[in-house]
C-alpha positions in Angstrom: 1.6 -28.4 13.3 4.4 -30.8 14.0 5.0 -33.8 11.6 7.6 -36.1 13.3 8.5 -39.4 14.2 10.3 -40.1 17.7 10.4 -42.3 20.5 9.7 -39.5 22.9 6.3 -37.9 23.4 5.8 -34.5 21.4 6.6 -31.6 23.9 4.0 -29.2 24.7 3.0 -26.4 26.9 3.0 -22.5 27.3 6.3 -21.9 26.0 6.0 -24.3 23.1 2.6 -23.0 22.0 4.1 -19.2 22.1 7.0 -20.4 20.0 4.9 -22.4 17.5 2.6 -19.4 17.3 5.4 -16.9 16.3 6.9 -19.3 13.9 3.6 -19.7 12.2 3.0 -16.0 11.9 6.2 -15.7 10.2 5.8 -18.3 7.7 2.4 -19.2 6.9 2.4 -16.3 4.2 4.2 -18.6 2.1 1.3 -20.9 1.9 -1.2 -18.2 0.5 -1.1 -18.3 -3.6 -2.5 -15.3 -4.7 -4.0 -15.3 -8.3 -1.6 -14.1 -11.0 -3.8 -11.3 -12.1 -7.4 -10.5 -10.7 -10.1 -8.4 -12.0 -12.5 -7.0 -9.3 -15.2 -4.7 -8.0 -16.0 -3.0 -4.7 -20.0 -3.5 -4.7 -22.7 -2.5 -2.5 -25.3 -4.5 -4.0 -24.2 -8.0 -4.8 -24.8 -8.4 -8.5 -23.0 -11.5 -9.0 -24.4 -12.2 -12.3 -23.3 -8.6 -13.5 -19.9 -9.3 -12.2 -19.6 -12.4 -14.1 -21.3 -11.1 -17.3 -18.5 -8.4 -17.4 -15.7 -11.0 -17.2 -14.5 -10.0 -13.8 -13.6 -12.5 -11.0 -13.4 -11.0 -7.8 -15.9 -9.0 -5.5 -14.9 -7.0 -2.5 -17.6 -7.0 0.1 -18.2 -5.5 3.5 -20.0 -8.5 5.2 -19.4 -12.2 5.0 -21.1 -14.0 2.2 -22.1 -17.0 4.3 -22.2 -19.4 1.3 -19.8 -20.1 -1.7 -20.2 -17.6 -4.4 -19.3 -18.2 -8.2 -16.8 -15.4 -7.9 -13.7 -15.0 -5.6 -14.4 -12.9 -2.5 -12.4 -10.3 -0.6 -13.7 -9.4 2.7 -12.9 -6.2 4.4 -12.5 -6.7 8.2 -13.1 -3.5 10.4 -9.8 -2.9 12.4 -9.8 0.6 14.1 -7.7 2.2 16.9 -10.3 1.0 19.5 -9.4 -2.5 18.9 -5.8 -2.2 19.7 -7.1 -1.5 23.2 -8.7 -4.9 23.5 -6.4 -7.1 21.3 -7.9 -10.4 22.7 -11.4 -9.5 21.7 -10.4 -8.2 18.3 -8.8 -11.6 17.7 -11.7 -13.6 19.0 -14.0 -11.8 16.6 -11.6 -12.3 13.6 -11.4 -16.0 14.5 -15.3 -16.3 14.6 -15.6 -14.5 11.5 -13.1 -16.6 9.6 -14.8 -20.0 11.2 -18.3 -18.8 9.9 -16.8 -17.8 6.6 -14.6 -20.9 6.0 -15.0 -21.9 2.4 -16.7 -18.9 1.3 -14.1 -16.0 1.5 -10.9 -16.3 -0.4 -9.0 -13.1 1.0 -9.4 -10.8 3.8 -8.3 -7.3 4.1 -7.8 -6.2 7.5 -8.9 -2.5 8.0 -9.2 0.4 5.7 -6.7 3.4 5.1 -5.2 3.0 8.5 -2.8 5.9 7.7 -5.9 8.2 8.0 -7.9 9.3 11.4 -11.3 9.4 9.2 -14.2 7.5 10.0 -13.2 4.9 7.7 -9.7 4.7 8.4 -7.9 4.2 11.9 -10.5 6.8 13.7 -7.7 8.2 15.6 -4.1 9.7 15.1 -2.7 6.7 13.1 0.3 4.9 14.4 1.7 2.5 12.1 3.2 0.2 14.8 -0.2 -0.1 16.6 -1.9 -1.5 13.0 0.9 -3.9 12.7 0.0 -5.6 16.1 -3.6 -5.7 14.8 -2.6 -7.2 11.6 -0.5 -9.7 13.4 -3.4 -10.7 15.5 -5.7 -11.1 12.7 -3.1 -12.9 10.7 -2.7 -15.5 13.1 -6.4 -16.1 13.9 -7.3 -16.4 10.3 -4.5 -18.5 9.5 -5.4 -21.0 12.5 -8.8 -21.3 10.9 -8.0 -21.1 7.0 -4.1 -21.4 6.2 -4.8 -20.9 2.6 -6.7 -17.8 3.0 -5.0 -14.9 1.7 -4.5 -11.8 4.0 -4.4 -8.3 2.6 -3.0 -5.5 4.8 -5.5 -2.6 4.8 -5.3 -0.6 1.7 -3.4 2.7 2.4 -4.8 6.0 1.4 -2.7 8.2 -0.9 -2.1 11.5 1.2 0.9 13.1 -0.7 4.0 14.1 0.9 2.7 15.4 4.4 4.9 17.9 6.0 5.8 17.8 9.7 6.5 15.6 12.5 3.9 14.4 14.9 5.3 12.9 18.2 8.3 11.4 16.4 6.2 10.2 13.3 7.6 11.8 10.2 5.2 12.9 7.4 2.5 13.1 10.3 0.6 16.2 10.9 -1.6 14.5 13.7 -4.4 13.5 11.8 -2.9 11.6 9.0 0.3 10.2 7.8 2.2 10.2 4.2 1.3 6.6 3.4 5.1 6.1 2.4 6.3 7.2 5.7 3.4 4.8 7.3 4.7 2.1 5.2 8.2 2.2 6.3 7.2 2.4 10.1 4.8 -0.5 9.4 7.5 -2.6 8.0 9.8 -1.8 10.9 7.3 -2.8 13.4 7.1 -6.2 11.8 4.0 -5.7 9.8 5.4 -7.3 6.7 5.7 -10.7 8.6 2.0 -10.6 8.8 0.4 -10.6 5.2 0.3 -12.3 2.0 -0.4 -9.1 0.1 0.2 -5.3 0.5 -2.8 -3.2 0.0 -2.9 0.0 -1.7 -5.5 2.7 -3.0 -4.1 4.2 -6.3 -7.0 6.4 -7.0 -6.6 8.2 -10.5 -7.6 11.6 -9.1 -7.5 14.0 -12.3 -4.6 12.2 -13.9 -4.8 9.8 -16.8 -4.0 6.1 -16.0 -0.5 6.4 -17.3 0.6 9.7 -15.8 4.2 9.2 -14.5 4.4 9.1 -10.9 5.7 12.1 -8.7 6.0 14.6 -11.7 4.0 17.6 -11.7 2.2 19.0 -14.5 0.0 22.1 -15.6 -2.2 19.8 -17.4 -4.6 18.0 -14.8 -4.7 15.0 -17.0 -0.7 14.4 -16.5 -0.5 16.0 -13.1 1.1 13.5 -10.5 2.5 15.7 -8.0 2.9 14.1 -4.7 1.9 10.7 -6.2 -1.7 11.5 -6.8 -2.4 9.2 -9.7 -2.8 5.5 -10.6 0.8 4.9 -11.1 1.7 6.2 -7.7 1.5 2.5 -7.0 4.9 2.1 -8.6 6.7 4.2 -5.7 4.9 2.1 -2.9 6.2 -1.0 -4.6 9.7 0.4 -4.8 9.6 0.7 -1.1 8.5 -2.9 -0.9 11.5 -3.8 -2.7 13.8 -2.0 -0.7 12.3 -3.4 2.7 12.3 -7.1 2.2 8.9 -7.4 0.6 9.8 -7.3 -3.2 8.6 -10.9 -3.6 5.1 -10.0 -2.3 2.1 -9.0 -4.3 0.5 -5.7 -4.1 -3.3 -5.6 -4.6 -5.1 -2.2 -5.5 -8.1 -2.9 -3.2 -9.5 0.4 -4.3 -8.9 2.6 -7.3 -11.1 4.7 -9.7 -11.9 7.8 -11.2 -14.9 10.2 -10.1 -17.4 11.5 -12.6 -19.3 14.7 -12.8 -22.5 14.9 -10.4 -25.5 17.3 -10.8 -24.6 20.7 -10.4 -26.7 21.1 -7.1 -24.5 18.4 -5.7 -21.3 20.4 -6.0 -22.5 22.5 -3.0 -22.8 19.3 -0.7 -20.3 19.1 2.0 -19.2 15.5 0.7 -17.9 17.1 -2.5 -15.7 19.7 -0.8 -11.9 19.2 -1.8 -13.1 16.7 -4.6 -14.0 18.8 -7.5 -10.4 19.1 -8.9 -10.5 15.3 -9.0 -13.7 15.0 -11.7 -13.4 13.6 -15.0 -16.0 13.0 -17.7 -17.6 9.6 -17.9 -16.0 9.0 -21.1 -12.5 9.7 -19.6 -13.5 7.3 -16.6 -14.0 4.4 -18.9 -10.7 5.2 -20.9 -8.7 5.3 -17.7 -10.3 2.3 -16.1 -9.6 0.2 -19.0 -6.1 1.6 -19.5 -5.4 1.0 -16.0 -5.9 -2.7 -16.3 -3.9 -3.0 -19.4 -1.1 -0.9 -18.1 -0.8 -3.0 -14.9 -1.2 -6.4 -16.7 1.7 -5.4 -19.2 4.0 -3.6 -16.8 3.3 -4.6 -13.2 4.2 -8.5 -12.6 3.8 -7.4 -8.9 0.2 -6.3 -9.1 -2.0 -9.3 -8.2 -5.6 -7.9 -8.3 -7.2 -4.7 -8.8 -10.8 -3.8 -7.5 -12.5 -0.9 -9.0 -14.3 1.5 -6.8 -17.0 0.7 -7.5 -19.5 -1.2 -9.3 -23.1 -0.1 -8.4 -22.9 2.2 -5.3 -25.2 4.6 -7.4 -27.9 1.7 -7.5 -27.9 1.3 -3.7 -30.8 3.0 -1.9 -29.1 3.7 1.3 -26.9 6.3 -0.3 -28.4 9.9 -0.8 -28.3 11.5 -4.1 -25.3 13.6 -3.9 -23.1 11.0 -1.9 -19.8 11.1 -3.7 -19.3 7.5 -3.8 -22.3 7.1 -6.2 -20.0 9.0 -8.9 -17.2 6.5 -8.9 -19.6 3.6 -9.9 -19.4 2.4 -13.4 -23.1 1.0 -13.7 -25.1 2.7 -16.4 -22.0 4.5 -17.7 -19.8 4.2 -20.6 -17.3 2.3 -18.5 -19.7 -0.5 -17.8 -19.6 -1.5 -21.6 -15.9 -0.7 -21.9 -15.0 -3.0 -19.2 -17.0 -5.8 -20.2 -15.5 -5.5 -23.8 -12.0 -5.2 -22.5 -9.7 -8.4 -23.0 -8.8 -10.0 -19.9 -5.6 -11.5 -18.8 -6.2 -15.2 -18.6 -3.6 -16.8 -16.1 -1.9 -20.0 -17.4 -3.0 -23.3 -16.4 -0.1 -24.6 -14.2 0.5 -27.0 -11.4 0.6 -25.4 -8.0 2.8 -27.0 -5.2 1.3 -26.7 -1.9 3.6 -27.8 1.1 2.3 -28.7 4.5 3.1 -27.8 7.2 4.7 -24.3 6.2 7.4 -24.5 9.1 9.1 -27.1 11.3 9.7 -26.7 14.9 11.2 -28.8 17.6 11.9 -28.2 21.5 14.5 -30.3 23.3 16.8 -29.9 26.5 20.7 -30.1 26.5 20.4 -33.6 27.9 18.7 -34.8 24.8 21.7 -33.9 22.6 23.3 -34.9 20.2 19.9 -34.6 18.4 18.6 -36.4 15.4 15.0 -35.8 14.5 12.8 -36.4 11.2 9.9 -34.2 9.9 7.4 -35.3 7.1 6.2 -32.7 4.7 3.3 -33.3 2.4 3.7 -32.1 -1.4 0.5 -31.5 -3.1 -0.1 -30.3 -6.6 -3.1 -28.3 -6.2 -3.1 -27.2 -9.9 -4.7 -28.5 -13.0 -1.3 -29.5 -14.7 1.7 -31.7 -14.0 4.6 -30.1 -12.1 8.2 -31.1 -11.1 10.1 -29.8 -7.9 13.4 -29.9 -6.7 14.1 -29.8 -2.7 17.3 -28.6 -1.4 18.4 -27.8 2.2 20.9 -25.8 3.9 23.5 -28.0 5.0 26.4 -27.6 7.8 26.4 -26.4 11.5 24.9 -25.8 13.7 21.7 -27.5 12.4 22.0 -29.9 9.6 19.0 -30.5 7.4 19.2 -33.4 4.7 16.7 -34.3 2.1 17.1 -37.9 1.0 14.9 -37.3 -2.1 15.4 -34.1 -3.9 13.6 -34.3 -7.2 10.1 -35.6 -8.1 7.1 -35.1 -9.9 3.4 -34.6 -9.2 0.5 -35.2 -11.5 -2.6 -32.9 -11.0 -4.1 -33.0 -7.6 -1.7 -35.6 -6.2 0.3 -35.8 -3.1 3.2 -37.2 -1.8 5.3 -37.3 1.6 9.0 -36.1 1.9 10.8 -36.8 4.9 13.6 -34.5 6.1 16.2 -35.4 8.7 17.7 -32.7 11.1 20.8 -33.3 13.1 22.9 -31.3 15.4 26.0 -31.8 17.7 25.7 -30.8 21.4 25.0 -27.3 21.6 24.4 -24.7 24.4 20.8 -23.3 25.0 19.5 -21.3 22.3 17.8 -21.2 18.9 19.1 -23.0 15.8 17.8 -22.8 12.3 18.0 -24.5 9.1 16.2 -24.0 5.5 14.3 -26.2 3.2 13.9 -24.8 -0.2 11.6 -26.2 -3.0 11.3 -25.0 -6.5 8.4 -26.2 -8.7 8.0 -25.9 -12.3 5.0 -26.2 -14.5 4.3 -24.8 -17.9 7.2 -22.7 -17.8 6.2 -21.0 -14.6 8.6 -21.3 -11.7 8.0 -20.8 -8.0 10.2 -21.1 -5.0 9.2 -21.7 -1.4 11.4 -21.2 1.8 10.4 -23.5 4.7 12.2 -22.6 8.0 13.2 -25.4 10.2 13.9 -24.4 13.9 15.2 -26.3 16.9 14.9 -24.7 20.5 17.2 -26.0 23.0 15.8 -24.9 26.5 16.9 -25.9 30.0 13.6 -26.7 31.1 10.5 -27.8 29.1 7.1 -28.0 30.6 5.0 -31.1 29.5 1.3 -30.7 29.1 -0.9 -33.8 28.2 -4.5 -33.9 27.2 -6.7 -36.4 29.3 -7.6 -39.6 27.9 -11.1 -39.8 26.5 -12.9 -43.4 26.5 -15.8 -43.5 23.9 -18.4 -45.2 26.1 
């Protein structure tokens, strides 16, 4: 990850590797560029042609495609409490998965509803800090293989305002945790450093798509007590804003409304506790279209929305009364309504891709005063020209200088930008600077922050690879 010019050898070793990995984990999320707005389905049968015919651009799948599909792919990766007990094996699994799906998967969702202990959730009393460790392990492994893949935290399940305190965890009853309390604990544990996108499941329940969050009503179509409605996502985003993640996107990796099953299915155990959520097929169609239109008009922080689901009702593996079948849109009025729904087309802009996403060097006190250089590649990955401005933090203890601060890039063109780092003699410690790059294209402006870090250690252990001579 280091790009530098120096007369001394690159420093390596266990300490350097650990420090570089930490820096990468905390900065690579700036590289992933989620789409401005995405239309997606959770799918059981991979009917790509149907997805495209409906004007949708994403599919959420549960095993790797193994080839490039003509739509974007979100792959859900299993992550449960048992994986926390063997973190290295979990990391190896994720790394192998990312390598096998390199170029085929655009985004990875790590786990599912980890604030629940249900079979599809954490599968144990949920602990947000433990999930954060798993997410960070997966994040680092994926980014090492595919730096441009989007990593999404597991979609949280709306649970309402859970009462009680389990082993010091507020809003926890020993079985599941209030998603808002879980999120706060997750961020406090550092989970926010290991994601590109926050996942959430804003199911509509009985409420209309535009029902105001946390507002109770005697009318089921307006009742959003405890956040049980689509706009409950707004409350989670408020927490993102107040906890340092306001600049990140949220993805609704599952959302939808359940429709009426045959009468005999209502006695099936899978329907217990769900009957109050049932809406008509016509209302399902109205709410799904309304949800997309509402989000596109009012939520600039919503990056993609995946309906649950497209076609579970056509999958033979599910029995007749399986409740997931009745969230499906295939063969129901929602299929045509969603096809006819106007889609938001993102503007064609330039897209500045900066590599590496951070710079780190390690020296000993005897190598001071220090002057070093780092070379960054600025690439326009978009279809339109862009202009960029690079500025740096100046002053002590670490001075970052950018000789050329303004430039322009045609589509798919790269340029090298060199920065200089200097510092006077300093005691052992960690010294930081910042490179800020603002790019503008077609009235769209983006800003990236590139951390620059200098470690001053008493001793640095050097490790060199053996020389290999081609026969």
